Each structure stands twice: as C-alpha cells, then as structure tokens.
N, C-alpha and C positions, 0 to 999 in steps of 0.2 A: 317958276315960282315953286317954292318948297312948301308943302302943306305940313302944319304941325299936327301931330297925332295927340288926341286927347287921352289922358291916362284914365283908365277905369278902375274903380275900386273892386277888389275881389268880392265875390258873392258872400263869403263868410264875414267880411268886414261890414257889409251892408246889413246882414242879419244881426250881427253883434250890436251895431248902432241902433237898430230898431228895438232890440231887446232892452238896451240901456234906456232908451227914451220911454218905453212902456214901464220899466221899473221905476224911473224917476216920477213919472206921472202917477202911477199906482201908489208909490210911497207917499206922495203928497196928499193923495186922497185918503189914505188910511190914517194919516196923522190927525186929520180933523175928526175921524170917527173912532180913533183908538181910545181905550180907557185903561187906566192903570189902577190896580189895587195893591195894597201892601198887606203882608201877612207876617205874623210872628213865626219864628222858626218852629216847625213841627208841633206847635201847640194846638193848632186847629182854630185859633182865634184870628179873626179877620177884621181889619180896619178898612172899610170900603170908601174909596175916594170918589168913584163914579159908580152910581148904583144901577146903571142900566144892565151891566153884566156883573154878577157877583160870585166870587168864590165862596161856596158854602163852608161852614165850619165842619170839622171832622175829617178833613183830608189827611192822608197818611203817606209816609214814605218808607221804603224798605228795599233791600237788594233782592234780586230773584234767587231762587234756590241754588243756582250754579255760580252766583257771584259775577256774572257777565254784565248785568245791567242793574240799574237802580230805578225803581218805579215810584212815582208820586201819583196817587189815585184820589179822586174826589169828584165833586159835582160843581158845575157852573150853571147858574140860573140866569135866564134872560128875563129881566123884570120889565121889559118894554113890550109894546104892541107892534114891534118891527121885527121882520124876519131878517136874519143875517146870512149872507151866502158863504161866509168864511169866518171861523173863530179859531184863535190860537191862544194857548196858555203857555207861559214860559216861567221857569223857576231857575234861580241861581243856587248852586250847591256850595257848601263850605266844609273844610276839614275841622278837626277838633280845636284848632287854634284860631279859627275864624278866617282863614285864607280861602279865597275863591278858588274852586276847583273846576267848575264847568256849568253847563246848562242842561236842563231837562225840558223837553217840550212835547206837546201834542197839538194836533189841529183837527178841525172838523169842517167838512164842506157844507155846513149849514146848521143853523140853530133857529128854530121857529120862535115866533112871538110867544112869550110866557113859557117857553120850553126850558128843559133841563138837560144838560149834557154830562154824561159820565165820562170823564177823561182819564187817561192813563199816560202820564208824561214819562218818557224814558230818557235816562242818562246812561252814557257808556264811557264817560271819562272818569278815571280814578275811582271806580265804584267802591273799592275796599276802603277808601279814605273818607267817604261822605259821612259827616256827623250831623249835619243839619241842612235845611234848605229854606228859601224865602221866595215868595211870589215876586217875580220881576214885572210881568206885564200880561194883560189880557188884551188881545188885539182883535178887532172885528171890522168887517165891512160887508 
C-alpha cells in the first residue's frame, strides 16, 4: 500500500495567514470605535461629527524648510473618560485645482482620558504642489 504524503504549508504562508486574520479582526474592532471629523481646508474651523476625539481649531499646514515634507500640526482633545491605547489622525492633501495628492498622518500609542495630543502629521507626496488639506479621519482604540 502506498501512503499519501500530506502537503504542509510553508512557515511563511502560515505567518501571513495569521497576520491577515489579526488584521481583519482588528479592523472590525476599530470600525466600531473609530470616529470621523471633518475640517474646512486650512481655515482651522472644525465641524465635529463625533465629539469623543476632537480636532481643535488652529491647526496649520506648511512645508518644511527643505521642501522634502509637508507638516500639519495641531491638537486633538480626548473629551471622554476613556484611555485609548492608539490614536491616529489622517489628512488628505489637494493641489490648487482641488485634485487629491496624497495623505498626511501621525499616530500616538496612547491618549489618556481628558488628555490632549499635539500631533505633527507628515506628508511626503508631491510636497511642492500641496495647496490645501482636509481632515479625513481620527481613528482610536
């Protein structure tokens, strides 16, 4: 009798599958806890949809002195009594004609209850063409 050999998955394939499963589970968990805020381009005016994490007015955007990166700086306020283990802010950048250029983001490995985070989101795509930006999302968990 001939025995059939079982084919084993390579170790790298198993690791990849585990990472994908964790990412899917983590993505589902962050969706229920994510909040989104909208901001007018570079005016510092903020319309808050979810008030648990708030982009404070007065944020600014400008290229660095060498023109290699564009930075958006400001503050995010945690208006809750909950500590978050991770917070990320993401902005979309536009050229002078309103075309999307890229994304600026910053993240922090924690924001305590009623805390305030000074972020500095960096963009490296088409820095010389950035004319405006808009808040895309504030994510937390």
